[in-house]
C-alpha positions as CSV (number, residue, x, y, z in Angstrom):
1,X,0.1,0.0,0.1
2,X,1.3,3.3,-0.8
3,X,1.7,6.3,1.5
4,X,-1.4,8.2,-0.2
5,X,-3.6,5.5,1.0
6,X,-1.9,4.1,4.3
7,X,-4.0,6.7,6.2
8,X,-7.2,4.9,5.0
9,X,-6.3,1.5,6.8
10,X,-9.3,0.6,9.1
11,X,-8.6,-0.8,12.4
12,X,-8.3,-4.6,12.9
13,X,-11.4,-6.4,13.4
14,X,-11.4,-8.3,16.6
15,X,-15.2,-9.5,16.5
16,X,-16.5,-6.2,18.1
17,X,-18.2,-3.3,16.7
18,X,-18.8,-5.0,13.2
19,X,-21.1,-2.1,11.9
20,X,-18.5,0.6,12.1
21,X,-15.7,-1.7,10.8
22,X,-17.9,-2.9,7.7
23,X,-18.6,0.9,6.8
24,X,-14.9,1.5,7.0
25,X,-13.9,-1.3,5.2
26,X,-16.2,-0.6,2.3
27,X,-14.9,2.7,2.0
28,X,-11.3,1.7,2.3
29,X,-11.8,-0.8,-0.6
30,X,-13.7,1.7,-2.6
31,X,-11.0,4.4,-2.2
32,X,-8.3,1.7,-3.4
33,X,-10.6,0.9,-6.3
34,X,-11.1,-2.7,-5.1
35,X,-14.7,-2.7,-4.1
36,X,-15.8,-4.2,-7.3
37,X,-13.5,-7.1,-7.0
38,X,-15.3,-8.0,-3.8
39,X,-18.8,-7.1,-4.7
40,X,-19.1,-8.8,-8.0
41,X,-17.1,-11.8,-7.0
42,X,-16.0,-12.2,-10.6
43,X,-13.9,-15.1,-11.7
44,X,-10.7,-14.5,-13.4
45,X,-10.7,-16.6,-16.6
46,X,-7.5,-18.0,-17.9
47,X,-6.1,-16.5,-20.9
48,X,-6.6,-18.4,-24.2
49,X,-4.3,-19.3,-26.9
50,X,-2.3,-16.2,-28.4
51,X,-3.8,-13.6,-26.3
52,X,-3.5,-10.0,-27.5
53,X,-1.6,-7.4,-25.2
54,X,-4.7,-5.9,-24.3
55,X,-6.2,-9.1,-23.0
56,X,-3.1,-10.0,-21.1
57,X,-3.1,-6.6,-19.4
58,X,-6.9,-6.9,-18.4
59,X,-6.3,-10.3,-17.1
60,X,-3.4,-9.4,-14.7
61,X,-5.4,-6.2,-13.5
62,X,-8.4,-8.5,-12.6
63,X,-6.1,-11.0,-11.0
64,X,-4.2,-8.3,-9.0
65,X,-7.3,-6.5,-7.8
66,X,-8.8,-9.8,-6.5
67,X,-5.4,-10.4,-4.8
68,X,-5.3,-7.0,-3.3
69,X,-8.8,-7.0,-2.1
70,X,-8.1,-10.3,-0.2
71,X,-4.9,-8.9,1.3
72,X,-6.7,-5.9,2.6
73,X,-9.4,-8.1,4.3
74,X,-6.6,-10.4,5.7
75,X,-4.7,-7.4,7.1
76,X,-7.8,-5.8,8.8
77,X,-8.8,-9.0,11.0
78,X,-7.4,-10.4,14.0
79,X,-5.5,-13.6,13.7
80,X,-8.2,-15.8,15.4
81,X,-10.7,-14.5,12.6
82,X,-8.0,-15.0,9.9
83,X,-7.6,-18.6,10.5
84,X,-11.4,-19.0,9.8
85,X,-11.2,-17.0,6.5
86,X,-8.0,-18.0,4.9
87,X,-9.4,-20.3,2.2
88,X,-12.3,-17.8,1.1
89,X,-12.6,-15.5,-1.7
90,X,-12.8,-11.8,-0.7
91,X,-16.6,-11.9,-1.4
92,X,-17.1,-15.1,0.8
93,X,-15.1,-13.1,3.6
94,X,-17.3,-10.3,3.9
95,X,-20.4,-12.5,3.5
96,X,-19.1,-14.8,6.3
97,X,-18.2,-11.8,8.6
98,X,-21.5,-10.3,8.1
99,X,-23.4,-13.6,9.0
100,X,-21.1,-14.3,12.0
101,X,-20.9,-10.8,13.7
102,X,-23.7,-8.5,12.6
103,X,-26.6,-10.5,14.2
104,X,-30.1,-10.7,13.1
105,X,-32.7,-7.8,13.1
106,X,-33.9,-8.8,16.5
107,X,-30.6,-8.6,18.2
108,X,-30.2,-5.2,16.4
109,X,-33.6,-3.9,17.6
110,X,-32.6,-4.9,21.2
111,X,-29.3,-3.0,20.9
112,X,-31.0,0.0,19.6
113,X,-33.5,0.0,22.4
114,X,-30.5,-0.3,24.9
115,X,-28.7,2.6,23.4
116,X,-31.7,4.9,23.1
117,X,-32.4,3.9,26.9
118,X,-28.9,4.9,27.8
119,X,-29.3,8.1,25.8
120,X,-32.9,8.9,27.6
121,X,-31.1,8.2,30.9
122,X,-28.1,10.4,30.4
123,X,-27.9,13.2,32.7
124,X,-25.4,16.2,32.7
125,X,-23.4,16.3,35.9
126,X,-22.1,19.5,37.6
127,X,-18.6,18.7,37.1
128,X,-18.9,17.5,33.4
129,X,-18.3,20.0,30.7
130,X,-20.8,20.8,27.8
131,X,-18.3,19.3,25.3
132,X,-18.0,16.0,27.2
133,X,-21.8,15.7,27.6
134,X,-22.6,16.5,24.0
135,X,-19.8,13.9,22.9
136,X,-21.2,11.3,25.0
137,X,-24.9,12.0,23.6
138,X,-23.6,12.3,20.0
139,X,-21.6,9.0,20.5
140,X,-24.9,7.2,21.6
141,X,-26.6,8.7,18.7
142,X,-24.1,7.8,16.2
143,X,-24.1,4.1,17.3
144,X,-28.1,4.1,17.0
145,X,-27.4,5.4,13.3
146,X,-25.0,2.7,12.7
147,X,-27.8,0.4,12.9
148,X,-29.6,2.2,10.2
149,X,-32.0,4.1,12.5
150,X,-32.7,7.8,12.3
151,X,-31.6,9.9,15.1
152,X,-31.8,13.5,14.6
153,X,-29.1,16.0,16.1
154,X,-32.3,18.0,17.0
155,X,-33.1,15.4,19.5
156,X,-29.4,15.6,20.9
157,X,-30.1,19.6,21.3
158,X,-33.2,19.0,23.0
159,X,-31.7,16.4,25.5
160,X,-28.9,18.9,26.3
161,X,-31.4,21.6,26.9
162,X,-33.4,19.6,29.3
163,X,-30.4,18.0,31.2
164,X,-28.4,21.2,31.7
165,X,-27.5,21.9,35.5
166,X,-29.1,25.0,37.2
167,X,-26.2,27.3,36.8
168,X,-27.2,27.3,32.7
169,X,-30.9,28.4,33.5
170,X,-30.4,32.0,32.9
171,X,-28.6,31.5,29.6
172,X,-31.3,29.2,28.4
173,X,-34.1,31.7,29.2
174,X,-32.2,34.5,27.4
175,X,-31.5,32.3,24.4
176,X,-35.2,31.5,24.2
177,X,-36.2,35.2,24.1
178,X,-33.5,36.1,21.6
179,X,-33.8,33.2,19.2
180,X,-35.9,30.1,18.4
181,X,-34.0,27.2,20.2
182,X,-35.9,24.6,17.9
183,X,-33.6,25.8,15.0
184,X,-30.3,25.9,17.0
185,X,-27.7,23.3,15.6
186,X,-26.0,21.2,18.0
187,X,-22.6,22.9,17.1
188,X,-24.2,26.3,17.8
189,X,-25.5,25.3,21.2
190,X,-22.4,23.6,22.4
191,X,-20.2,26.7,21.1
192,X,-22.8,29.2,22.9
193,X,-22.7,26.9,26.1
194,X,-18.8,26.6,26.1
195,X,-18.6,30.3,26.2
196,X,-20.0,30.2,29.6
197,X,-17.9,27.7,31.3
């Protein structure tokens, strides 16, 4: 891998947080122009008798792309997972990992419900900064989004506004009088509240 694309290397998948890894791996393979080799799972047919130069070039490119895609997948899984996928094609590797680690719809729904419950139970502590609180709420929201569920930033803004400690009440009241808080973005709210810390 050259230095231009080395920054794209996804973390090693160890069996946890499959959804995030799968998204990063897809983007990684697309950036390296290898996704087609995985997605289409095409067979590299042997060259016939007396191939022309263009056929030889095309054959070599297809064969190389398949090998690179497999090498990328091998380099981004833990050794324990590697031993289970060594004999598979790149497309079969992704299919296997999805089946093995993604879980079914019922499990997803339970995980989403637990994340939303955790979001709803979250309260800002007196000792906590606005940024820390917003980051924790945004992290929970993004985990829900990884499961393909909608989670609006507006909901995070509302959560911050209703869980702020008393020391921010005067600021909230003056902000309500000066602008419509329902149209404030998360970044605007965090920036405004950080100015008071």
